[in-house]
RODO-2510 file (C-alpha; in nm, 4 decimals, decimal comma):
residues 334
     n   res          X          Y          Z
     1     m    -4,2289    -3,6124     4,6479
     2     t    -3,9328    -3,4195     4,5355
     3     i    -3,9068    -3,0555     4,4354
     4     d    -3,6710    -3,0475     4,1422
     5     n    -3,6521    -2,6324     4,1359
     6     p    -3,7136    -2,5055     4,4829
     7     p    -3,7620    -2,1666     4,5475
     8     a    -3,4531    -1,9458     4,6077
     9     q    -3,4129    -1,8018     4,9420
    10     a    -3,5687    -1,4624     4,9855
    11     a    -3,3146    -1,1496     4,9391
    12     h    -3,1988    -0,9692     5,2472
    13     p    -3,4111    -0,6342     5,2826
    14     f    -3,1420    -0,4256     5,1773
    15     s    -3,0957    -0,5447     4,8376
    16     q    -3,4077    -0,3509     4,7948
    17     l    -3,2258    -0,0383     4,8848
    18     g    -3,0983     0,0507     4,5578
    19     p    -2,9947     0,4314     4,4310
    20     d    -3,3317     0,5141     4,3181
    21     c    -3,4602     0,4140     4,6427
    22     v    -3,2131     0,6384     4,8618
    23     l    -3,3162     0,9431     4,6662
    24     d    -3,7094     0,8669     4,6203
    25     a    -3,6844     0,8551     5,0249
    26     l    -3,5254     1,1936     5,0367
    27     d    -3,7463     1,3644     4,7915
    28     s    -4,0403     1,2289     5,0162
    29     v    -3,9154     1,4452     5,2551
    30     g    -3,8621     1,7128     5,0642
    31     l    -3,4920     1,6929     5,0181
    32     r    -3,4196     1,6918     4,6179
    33     g    -3,1034     1,4912     4,5427
    34     d    -2,9045     1,5960     4,2359
    35     g    -2,7698     1,2412     4,1984
    36     r    -2,4433     1,2327     4,3702
    37     l    -2,4690     0,9179     4,6168
    38     l    -2,1944     0,7572     4,8037
    39     a    -2,1963     0,4741     5,0446
    40     l    -2,0202     0,5534     5,3396
    41     n    -1,8400     0,2610     5,5646
    42     s    -2,1154     0,1072     5,7387
    43     y    -2,2217    -0,2590     5,7900
    44     e    -2,4972    -0,2653     6,0506
    45     n    -2,6896    -0,0465     5,8998
    46     r    -2,6947     0,1780     5,5712
    47     v    -2,5679     0,4896     5,5126
    48     y    -2,5461     0,7480     5,2049
    49     q    -2,3681     1,0768     5,1679
    50     v    -2,6119     1,2727     4,9315
    51     g    -2,5750     1,5340     4,6945
    52     i    -2,8396     1,8074     4,7616
    53     e    -2,9866     2,0185     4,4718
    54     d    -2,9013     2,3974     4,6049
    55     g    -2,7041     2,2869     4,9121
    56     a    -2,4527     2,0853     5,0773
    57     p    -2,4304     1,7401     5,0837
    58     l    -2,6124     1,5514     5,3708
    59     v    -2,5638     1,2119     5,5219
    60     a    -2,8619     0,9703     5,5072
    61     k    -2,8832     0,6803     5,7508
    62     f    -3,1042     0,3813     5,6532
    63     y    -3,1684     0,1569     5,9797
    64     r    -3,1407    -0,1945     5,9649
    65     p    -3,4806    -0,3626     5,9695
    66     a    -3,6133    -0,5211     6,2861
    67     r    -3,3102    -0,4282     6,4818
    68     w    -3,4407    -0,1258     6,7027
    69     s    -3,8219    -0,0496     6,7585
    70     d    -3,9196     0,3304     6,6595
    71     a    -3,9197     0,3894     7,0217
    72     a    -3,5940     0,3245     7,0924
    73     i    -3,4394     0,5194     6,7760
    74     l    -3,6320     0,8131     6,9121
    75     e    -3,4611     0,7864     7,2271
    76     e    -3,1154     0,7751     7,0952
    77     h    -3,2143     1,0845     6,8918
    78     g    -3,3588     1,2757     7,1929
    79     f    -3,0610     1,1789     7,4015
    80     v    -2,7997     1,3434     7,1110
    81     a    -3,0533     1,6183     7,1112
    82     e    -2,9943     1,6768     7,4692
    83     l    -2,6020     1,7093     7,4446
    84     v    -2,6563     1,9518     7,1516
    85     e    -2,8573     2,1838     7,3768
    86     r    -2,5507     2,1694     7,6097
    87     e    -2,3488     2,2310     7,3362
    88     i    -2,1596     1,9535     7,3167
    89     p    -2,0216     1,8569     7,0073
    90     v    -2,2221     1,5689     6,8658
    91     v    -2,4353     1,5169     6,5385
    92     p    -2,8119     1,5045     6,5678
    93     a    -3,0646     1,3625     6,3343
    94     l    -3,2358     1,6470     6,1724
    95     t    -3,5544     1,7303     6,1922
    96     i    -3,7796     1,7316     5,8886
    97     n    -4,1465     1,7957     5,9025
    98     g    -4,1525     1,7830     6,2614
    99     r    -3,9850     1,4350     6,2943
   100     t    -3,6272     1,2710     6,2581
   101     l    -3,7445     0,9536     6,1984
   102     h    -3,8906     0,9101     5,8628
   103     e    -4,0295     0,6023     5,6615
   104     f    -4,0708     0,4937     5,3032
   105     n    -4,1129     0,2026     5,1268
   106     g    -4,0694    -0,0323     5,4534
   107     f    -3,7094     0,1461     5,5667
   108     r    -3,6448     0,3869     5,8376
   109     f    -3,4249     0,6565     5,7836
   110     a    -3,2547     0,9836     5,9395
   111     v    -3,1090     1,2648     5,8016
   112     f    -2,7743     1,4210     5,9233
   113     e    -2,5724     1,6939     5,8222
   114     r    -2,2298     1,6052     5,6876
   115     h    -1,9246     1,6693     5,9650
   116     g    -1,5680     1,6052     5,8050
   117     g    -1,2932     1,5035     6,0265
   118     r    -0,9464     1,3075     6,0846
   119     a    -0,8702     1,0724     6,3098
   120     p    -0,7695     1,1926     6,6439
   121     e    -0,4195     1,1538     6,7772
   122     l    -0,4335     0,9428     7,0201
   123     g    -0,0734     0,9118     7,1156
   124     d    -0,0854     1,3053     7,2088
   125     p    -0,1644     1,3994     7,6197
   126     a    -0,3694     1,6801     7,5047
   127     t    -0,5993     1,5338     7,3082
   128     l    -0,6863     1,2306     7,5482
   129     e    -0,7479     1,5137     7,7701
   130     w    -0,9776     1,7048     7,5376
   131     i    -1,1647     1,3873     7,4408
   132     g    -1,1811     1,3199     7,8224
   133     r    -1,3167     1,6373     7,8800
   134     f    -1,5970     1,5910     7,5998
   135     i    -1,7070     1,2547     7,7199
   136     g    -1,7401     1,3429     8,1114
   137     r    -1,9773     1,6212     7,9626
   138     i    -2,1453     1,3377     7,7721
   139     h    -2,2147     1,1184     8,0975
   140     a    -2,3048     1,4033     8,2927
   141     v    -2,5917     1,4650     8,0572
   142     g    -2,6273     1,0646     8,0399
   143     g    -2,6810     1,0476     8,3930
   144     l    -2,9534     1,2845     8,4229
   145     a    -3,2420     1,0135     8,2781
   146     a    -3,2165     0,6335     8,1868
   147     y    -3,3400     0,4557     7,8691
   148     r    -3,6636     0,3252     7,8600
   149     e    -3,6615     0,1479     7,5390
   150     r    -3,3185     0,0226     7,4875
   151     p    -3,1543    -0,2241     7,6593
   152     s    -2,8362    -0,2250     7,9129
   153     l    -2,5027    -0,3433     7,8642
   154     d    -2,4272    -0,6379     8,0964
   155     p    -2,2955    -0,9938     8,1484
   156     a    -2,6055    -1,0891     8,0233
   157     t    -2,6865    -0,9318     7,7209
   158     f    -2,3391    -0,9037     7,5769
   159     g    -2,2224    -1,2247     7,7263
   160     t    -2,4883    -1,5267     7,7877
   161     e    -2,7329    -1,4649     7,5298
   162     p    -2,4230    -1,4072     7,2700
   163     r    -2,3146    -1,7581     7,3677
   164     d    -2,6187    -1,9237     7,3725
   165     y    -2,7125    -1,7941     7,0213
   166     l    -2,4147    -1,9472     6,8971
   167     l    -2,4286    -2,2753     7,0600
   168     a    -2,7765    -2,3234     6,9803
   169     n    -2,7417    -2,2111     6,5776
   170     d    -2,4444    -2,4500     6,5199
   171     f    -2,1451    -2,1690     6,4433
   172     i    -1,8971    -2,3746     6,6405
   173     p    -1,7518    -2,6530     6,4160
   174     p    -1,7946    -2,9905     6,6322
   175     e    -1,4378    -3,0365     6,6695
   176     l    -1,3606    -2,7337     6,8998
   177     l    -1,7147    -2,7168     7,0348
   178     a    -1,5843    -2,8984     7,3648
   179     a    -1,3276    -2,6452     7,3655
   180     y    -1,5020    -2,3517     7,3112
   181     t    -1,7946    -2,4297     7,4909
   182     s    -1,5278    -2,4584     7,8038
   183     v    -1,3508    -2,1731     7,7658
   184     v    -1,6801    -1,9424     7,7077
   185     d    -1,7971    -2,0893     8,0057
   186     q    -1,4967    -1,9875     8,1835
   187     a    -1,4648    -1,6277     8,0584
   188     l    -1,8247    -1,5694     8,1876
   189     d    -1,7303    -1,6998     8,5161
   190     g    -1,4075    -1,4422     8,5246
   191     v    -1,6650    -1,1583     8,3706
   192     k    -1,8919    -1,2355     8,6810
   193     r    -1,5750    -1,2113     8,9116
   194     c    -1,4748    -0,8802     8,8074
   195     y    -1,8407    -0,7250     8,8252
   196     d    -1,8525    -0,8627     9,2175
   197     r    -1,5247    -0,7065     9,2456
   198     a    -1,6422    -0,3892     9,0927
   199     g    -1,9548    -0,3523     9,3299
   200     d    -2,2846    -0,1812     9,2108
   201     s    -2,1627     0,0453     8,9342
   202     a    -2,4258     0,3360     8,8239
   203     q    -2,5637     0,2614     8,5177
   204     l    -2,6080     0,5724     8,2796
   205     r    -2,6593     0,6377     7,9139
   206     l    -2,3643     0,6076     7,7103
   207     h    -2,2239     0,6749     7,3662
   208     g    -2,1532     0,2541     7,3624
   209     d    -1,9352     0,2191     7,0901
   210     c    -1,6716     0,5290     7,2051
   211     h    -1,3387     0,4397     7,0061
   212     g    -1,1369     0,6343     6,7784
   213     g    -1,3335     0,5842     6,5033
   214     n    -1,6312     0,7303     6,6256
   215     v    -1,4485     1,0721     6,7351
   216     l    -1,3600     1,3008     6,4396
   217     w    -1,1505     1,5773     6,4853
   218     t    -1,1059     1,9167     6,3315
   219     d    -0,9223     2,2321     6,4303
   220     a    -1,2087     2,3010     6,6835
   221     g    -1,1776     1,9977     6,8416
   222     p    -1,3501     1,6511     6,8628
   223     h    -1,6996     1,5771     6,7603
   224     f    -1,8426     1,2485     6,8477
   225     v    -2,1044     1,0633     6,5984
   226     d    -2,2610     0,7357     6,5619
   227     f    -2,4699     0,6867     6,8823
   228     d    -2,6583     0,4054     6,6867
   229     d    -2,5136     0,1403     6,9826
   230     s    -2,5906     0,3738     7,2988
   231     r    -2,7503     0,1950     7,5631
   232     m    -2,7483     0,2068     7,9455
   233     g    -2,4252     0,0828     8,1311
   234     p    -2,1080     0,1457     8,3154
   235     a    -1,9086     0,4713     8,2425
   236     i    -1,5890     0,2759     8,2013
   237     q    -1,7403     0,1501     7,8697
   238     d    -1,7048     0,4911     7,6940
   239     l    -1,3384     0,4854     7,8140
   240     w    -1,1451     0,1740     7,7830
   241     m    -1,2012     0,1458     7,3823
   242     m    -0,9705     0,4685     7,3437
   243     l    -0,6794     0,2629     7,5367
   244     s    -0,4296     0,0822     7,3274
   245     g    -0,1064    -0,0754     7,3642
   246     e     0,0797    -0,2458     7,6578
   247     r    -0,0144    -0,1863     8,0074
   248     p     0,2157     0,0892     8,1109
   249     e     0,1068     0,2823     7,7850
   250     q    -0,2599     0,2332     7,8737
   251     v    -0,2265     0,3609     8,2540
   252     r    -0,0672     0,6855     8,1202
   253     q    -0,3579     0,6976     7,8226
   254     l    -0,6540     0,6392     8,1075
   255     g    -0,4846     0,8987     8,3391
   256     d    -0,4766     1,1496     8,0610
   257     i    -0,8592     1,0806     8,0059
   258     l    -0,9328     1,1067     8,3328
   259     a    -0,7859     1,4326     8,3976
   260     g    -1,0602     1,5653     8,1054
   261     y    -1,3125     1,3589     8,2295
   262     e    -1,2976     1,4273     8,6020
   263     d    -1,3459     1,8607     8,5160
   264     f    -1,7226     1,7254     8,4474
   265     c    -1,8050     1,4133     8,5961
   266     d    -1,6953     1,1912     8,8930
   267     f    -1,5190     0,8528     8,8339
   268     a    -1,5711     0,5865     9,0487
   269     p    -1,1876     0,3572     9,0423
   270     r    -1,3812     0,0374     9,1448
   271     q    -1,5234     0,0513     8,7717
   272     l    -1,1232    -0,0313     8,6346
   273     y    -1,2192    -0,4017     8,7555
   274     l    -1,4634    -0,4062     8,4360
   275     v    -1,2307    -0,2933     8,1935
   276     e    -1,1306    -0,6708     8,1037
   277     a    -1,4483    -0,8111     8,1758
   278     l    -1,5860    -0,5732     7,9211
   279     r    -1,3329    -0,6492     7,6666
   280     t    -1,4672    -0,9993     7,7008
   281     l    -1,7892    -0,9268     7,6846
   282     r    -1,7183    -0,7374     7,3449
   283     l    -1,5276    -1,0508     7,1736
   284     i    -1,8274    -1,2931     7,2627
   285     h    -2,0964    -1,0163     7,1538
   286     y    -1,8855    -0,9366     6,8166
   287     s    -1,8878    -1,3399     6,7079
   288     a    -2,2939    -1,3617     6,7776
   289     w    -2,3426    -1,0155     6,5764
   290     l    -2,1331    -1,1618     6,2382
   291     a    -2,3095    -1,5010     6,3002
   292     r    -2,6887    -1,3084     6,3362
   293     r    -2,5632    -1,1142     6,0309
   294     w    -2,4450    -1,4039     5,8040
   295     d    -2,7711    -1,3721     5,5998
   296     d    -2,6645    -0,9901     5,4726
   297     p    -2,4713    -1,0680     5,1412
   298     a    -2,2517    -0,7543     5,2479
   299     f    -2,1186    -0,9751     5,5370
   300     p    -1,9801    -1,2524     5,4022
   301     a    -1,7956    -1,0491     5,1497
   302     a    -1,6550    -0,8036     5,4180
   303     f    -1,5766    -1,1160     5,6400
   304     p    -1,4639    -1,3770     5,4508
   305     w    -1,2574    -1,5215     5,7299
   306     f    -1,5374    -1,5565     5,9776
   307     n    -1,6760    -1,8869     6,0602
   308     t    -1,3746    -2,0603     5,9569
   309     q    -1,1972    -2,3560     6,1136
   310     r    -0,8748    -2,0715     6,2318
   311     y    -1,1309    -1,8191     6,3140
   312     w    -1,3146    -2,0242     6,5770
   313     q    -0,9549    -2,1233     6,6939
   314     d    -0,8580    -1,7918     6,7448
   315     r    -1,1505    -1,6922     6,9383
   316     i    -1,0886    -2,0013     7,2058
   317     l    -0,7059    -1,8606     7,2311
   318     e    -0,8392    -1,5325     7,2914
   319     l    -1,0552    -1,6115     7,5358
   320     r    -0,8391    -1,8314     7,7570
   321     e    -0,6220    -1,4941     7,7388
   322     q    -0,8814    -1,2906     7,8815
   323     v    -0,9365    -1,5117     8,1601
   324     a    -0,5937    -1,5056     8,2603
   325     l    -0,6297    -1,1080     8,2222
   326     m    -0,9552    -1,0599     8,3895
   327     d    -0,7848    -1,2162     8,7424
   328     e    -0,4830    -0,9785     8,7213
   329     q    -0,5264    -0,6386     8,8985
   330     p    -0,6838    -0,3544     8,7605
   331     l    -0,4746    -0,0541     8,5652
   332     w    -0,3970     0,0987     8,8913
   333     p    -0,4769     0,0296     9,2531
   334     v    -0,8130     0,0245     9,3585
***
């Protein structure tokens, strides 16, 4: 039996999230949009700046279906609310009708005040020290309790599981499969050695994706946005992504950050063994993240270079470099 006209593949859930749905969702919680709608730069979720009648524009974030449980989202909202209570400059979900998480037509969403700002000058020592102070304050609060619903950032969740997903779903071209499998296994062995050298690092609630793009700067200083990737992990995860350039420059940058950080939170130097390990895990996890999202039409349009022969050749070279870097000494003696 043959089928001349097989049914089309089901559309991605976000295809149902049109402008009318966004405005109706806000109307369902008592926020009347004025018709102005601007899609903001976000791939994991869908985020919009929405004009509000008789009020300032707000930001509406619609969560990717099935990524987080309601409890995990509310746990993140709760952590950010703790930070706000301590006057740490973060952007919390607004409480509307007694709730921060809402549902409309199968979409879960939250609403935030709009906060503008510019990119921080990460080459400025004073700026890095200022950012370090606030990360230290975030971590001081993050260490007071543990997440129960959100996973940890560790070699299993960011390394082994993403590798297994890529291999099981045939994303690696057959002619590169042996090379990729070999180098990713070497890389994960290197990650294990780094974790062994670091010893038992305290796990705390992190921002999780703390890079310059998630820090907005105003004349009053920095504020931190987008805690969507918040999870348990070692403190160094929220520090290393602020570093860039050659090794001497990274050493100086880390010193500036820690000068502020340690005003509020102790830092265990042995965590420096994890910098290249965490960078390696992020590289593996990023490839699997793109692979998992490939059915979302926004991803092939935004990342046309993914899953090409050249892409995987570059990832093999990248991981080989990381294998060597993980066996080097940390940024300063531990």
